[in-house]
C-alpha positions, 0 to 999 in steps of 0.5 A: 552495550552499544557505543554512544553514536549507535544509540537511539532513543525509543521515542525517535522510532514511534512516528515510523512505527505509527506510519508503518502500522497505518500503511499496513492497514490501508494497503491491506484494506485496499488490496482486499477491496480490489480483490473482492470488488474488481477481480473476477471470482477465479482471480481473488486468491491470485490478488491476495497472493500478489499482496503477500508477494509484495510484502515478502519482497519489501521484507527482502529489500529491508534486510538488504538495506539494513546491512548498508550501515550500522549507525542508527542515525544513518538508518533513520534518515535512510528509511525516512527518505525511502518512506517519503519517496515511496509515498510519492511514487504510490501517490502518482500510481494511485492517481493514474490507476484510480480514475480508470478503475472507477470508470471500469466499475461504473461501466460494469455495474448495470443492475446493481446498487451504488454505495449511495443506495441508488440503483444503476438502471442503464449504463451508456456504452460508447 
């Protein structure tokens, strides 16, 4: 058995597991939407492989950071801080990327249907 200071109740880890599962689902959906909406046909597999490359890189970082400390409480706060920091960084990246992508999508959707059902007839090019 583990010493008392290294024991952590299972209920303490449930919020992390929930948020990790949600983040996984959302990131997979977003990466596939990007791959099949914005990317050209010949780049779809490259976009998918880049998603898996980032997942592997994250797992390697996890292995390295887990070796930093043996105390579960320190790991709990370390991962919570990393998660909050990563969420803030991703929010900033998304805010900087989504606007140009949506403009690009609207400029290149001539003759296709929008999600609301209206047909795009003409796009003004600058």
